[in-house]
BANU-470851 format. One record per residue (C-alpha): residue in one letter; x, y, z. Coordinates in steps of 0.25 Angstrom, whole numbers. Example, Ala and Ser with C-alpha at 12.3 -4.5 7.8 and 13.67 -1.06 7.14 Angstrom:
BEGIN
('A'; (49; -18; 31));
('S'; (55; -4; 29));
end
This chain:
BEGIN
('M'; (6; 98; 8));
('V'; (16; 95; -3));
('A'; (10; 95; -17));
('L'; (13; 84; -28));
('S'; (8; 88; -42));
('G'; (12; 86; -56));
('V'; (16; 72; -54));
('A'; (13; 62; -65));
('V'; (12; 47; -61));
('P'; (25; 40; -62));
('L'; (29; 25; -61));
('A'; (36; 20; -49));
('G'; (37; 9; -39));
('C'; (28; 6; -27));
('S'; (27; 16; -16));
('N'; (27; 5; -5));
('E'; (39; 0; 2));
('A'; (42; -14; 7));
('A'; (45; -14; 22));
('E'; (59; -16; 27));
('G'; (63; -26; 38));
('D'; (55; -36; 46));
('D'; (45; -33; 57));
('E'; (42; -41; 69));
('N'; (27; -42; 71));
('D'; (21; -46; 84));
('D'; (8; -46; 91));
('T'; (0; -55; 81));
('D'; (-13; -55; 88));
('G'; (-20; -44; 80));
('D'; (-33; -46; 72));
('T'; (-32; -51; 58));
('D'; (-41; -54; 47));
('D'; (-38; -67; 40));
('Q'; (-38; -67; 25));
('D'; (-37; -79; 15));
('G'; (-35; -79; 0));
('S'; (-32; -68; -9));
('A'; (-38; -54; -10));
('D'; (-48; -50; -19));
('E'; (-50; -35; -24));
('S'; (-59; -32; -12));
('D'; (-51; -40; -1));
('E'; (-47; -33; 11));
('R'; (-39; -40; 23));
('E'; (-39; -32; 36));
('F'; (-29; -35; 47));
('S'; (-28; -29; 61));
('G'; (-20; -30; 73));
('T'; (-12; -23; 84));
('G'; (4; -22; 84));
('S'; (13; -29; 74));
('E'; (8; -41; 67));
('A'; (12; -51; 56));
('L'; (-1; -57; 49));
('E'; (1; -69; 40));
('D'; (-6; -74; 28));
('V'; (-11; -61; 22));
('S'; (-15; -65; 7));
('V'; (-12; -55; -4));
('E'; (-17; -57; -18));
('G'; (-7; -49; -24));
('G'; (-7; -35; -31));
('L'; (-11; -21; -25));
('T'; (-12; -22; -10));
('V'; (-17; -11; -1));
('V'; (-14; -11; 14));
('D'; (-23; -2; 23));
('A'; (-16; -1; 37));
('T'; (-19; 6; 50));
('H'; (-11; 7; 63));
('E'; (-16; 13; 76));
('G'; (-4; 14; 85));
('D'; (10; 19; 87));
('G'; (23; 14; 81));
('E'; (27; 7; 68));
('F'; (16; 2; 58));
('Q'; (20; -6; 46));
('V'; (11; -15; 38));
('R'; (17; -25; 27));
('L'; (14; -37; 19));
('I'; (25; -48; 19));
('P'; (25; -60; 10));
('E'; (24; -73; 18));
('E'; (34; -84; 14));
('D'; (30; -96; 6));
('D'; (16; -90; 2));
('G'; (17; -98; -11));
('S'; (17; -86; -20));
('E'; (27; -83; -31));
('D'; (33; -69; -31));
('D'; (42; -65; -42));
('T'; (42; -50; -39));
('E'; (56; -43; -38));
('D'; (51; -38; -24));
('T'; (49; -52; -18));
('S'; (61; -52; -8));
('E'; (58; -38; -3));
('T'; (43; -40; 0));
('E'; (46; -54; 6));
('S'; (56; -49; 16));
('T'; (49; -36; 20));
('G'; (35; -36; 15));
('T'; (27; -24; 9));
('L'; (25; -12; 18));
('F'; (11; -6; 18));
('A'; (12; 3; 30));
('D'; (24; 9; 38));
('S'; (21; 19; 48));
('S'; (21; 23; 63));
('G'; (9; 26; 72));
('E'; (-5; 26; 66));
('Y'; (-7; 23; 52));
('D'; (-18; 22; 42));
('G'; (-15; 20; 27));
('Q'; (-15; 11; 15));
('T'; (-3; 7; 6));
('A'; (-3; -2; -7));
('W'; (6; -12; -13));
('H'; (6; -22; -25));
('M'; (8; -36; -17));
('E'; (12; -50; -22));
('G'; (1; -60; -19));
('G'; (4; -69; -8));
('T'; (3; -71; 7));
('Y'; (8; -60; 16));
('Q'; (11; -57; 31));
('L'; (5; -44; 35));
('S'; (15; -37; 44));
('V'; (11; -26; 53));
('V'; (20; -18; 63));
('A'; (11; -9; 72));
('G'; (10; -3; 85));
('G'; (-5; -3; 86));
('D'; (-18; -7; 80));
('W'; (-18; -9; 65));
('T'; (-26; -14; 53));
('V'; (-21; -18; 39));
('T'; (-30; -20; 27));
('V'; (-24; -27; 15));
('R'; (-32; -26; 2));
('E'; (-29; -29; -13));
('P'; (-37; -20; -22));
('R'; (-40; -25; -36));
('E'; (-49; -15; -42));
('T'; (-49; -14; -57));
('S'; (-56; 0; -57));
('G'; (-56; 13; -49));
('D'; (-58; 28; -48));
('S'; (-52; 36; -60));
('M'; (-42; 47; -59));
('P'; (-41; 58; -55));
('V'; (-41; 55; -40));
('S'; (-38; 64; -28));
('L'; (-34; 57; -15));
('E'; (-31; 63; -1));
('G'; (-26; 56; 12));
('T'; (-15; 54; 22));
('G'; (-4; 44; 23));
('N'; (-4; 31; 15));
('E'; (-17; 28; 7));
('V'; (-21; 20; -5));
('H'; (-33; 25; -14));
('G'; (-40; 18; -26));
('P'; (-43; 12; -35));
('F'; (-41; 22; -46));
('E'; (-40; 20; -61));
('F'; (-28; 26; -68));
('D'; (-27; 28; -83));
('G'; (-14; 34; -86));
('S'; (-6; 45; -82));
('H'; (-11; 53; -69));
('Q'; (-6; 65; -63));
('P'; (-5; 65; -48));
('S'; (-3; 76; -38));
('G'; (-4; 77; -22));
('D'; (-1; 84; -9));
('Y'; (4; 78; 4));
('D'; (8; 84; 17));
('G'; (18; 73; 22));
('T'; (32; 70; 19));
('E'; (30; 59; 8));
('I'; (19; 54; -2));
('N'; (20; 42; -11));
('V'; (8; 39; -21));
('T'; (7; 27; -30));
('I'; (-4; 20; -39));
('L'; (-5; 5; -37));
('S'; (-12; -3; -48));
('T'; (-23; -13; -43));
('T'; (-22; -22; -55));
('R'; (-7; -24; -57));
('E'; (6; -21; -50));
('A'; (8; -7; -54));
('T'; (12; 5; -45));
('Q'; (13; 19; -50));
('F'; (20; 30; -42));
('V'; (13; 43; -42));
('F'; (21; 53; -33));
('H'; (28; 55; -20));
('E'; (33; 67; -12));
('D'; (44; 70; -22));
('S'; (35; 69; -34));
('I'; (38; 62; -48));
('E'; (35; 66; -62));
('N'; (36; 54; -71));
('P'; (23; 52; -78));
('T'; (17; 38; -81));
('E'; (4; 31; -82));
('F'; (-4; 22; -73));
('D'; (-16; 14; -78));
('G'; (-26; 5; -71));
('V'; (-32; 4; -57));
('G'; (-24; 8; -45));
('Y'; (-23; 13; -31));
('V'; (-16; 26; -26));
('E'; (-7; 24; -14));
('I'; (-2; 36; -6));
('K'; (8; 35; 4));
('S'; (11; 47; 13));
('D'; (14; 52; 27));
('G'; (4; 63; 27));
('E'; (-9; 69; 20));
('W'; (-9; 69; 5));
('S'; (-18; 71; -8));
('V'; (-16; 64; -21));
('D'; (-22; 68; -34));
('I'; (-21; 59; -47));
('E'; (-26; 64; -60));
end
């Protein structure tokens, strides 16, 4: 495994990427859980189906959003949330044109997949777009905890995972190992739109501080371990 150590938490942008291009979504006969209204801190909405589908009227309260997705099958697998037109919400963010045209990509893989990713979303109504070659499930949740486990924390896993909540109280020293070709670790706040880049496969040394409650997102293509002191 490749070791990452001596890396202080630096400030950077989000680790998620917006999806590019438009996908055609057919076979809309999968099973779906109907959801109405905005999410509360314990709200989880689960959707399931087979093959590619586009599911309308997925309500997002706004803020930290975690998507847990699984795929059993071959071929491409993508999960994204695309803002629906004329949902009555106002959006003054700089990324409006990009997210409206492409959506926010939460999963992008091929073959079998089991992972979680996170993103700060604008409140509104979204289309859940799933490109799949087999059976899939997607759970959308919006954690709003105001407390969590204290540092230090040691995490181990495989692929894309989201862990938390944790309480951060200043400058923290992360380190890690991974056996894939890439890793990207970020901290996302539950109470405000704040994202802190921790490290990636090339490592960065640029100390700063992160205070408050947040989740740790690890995106990798192999097994990994992450320690934050």
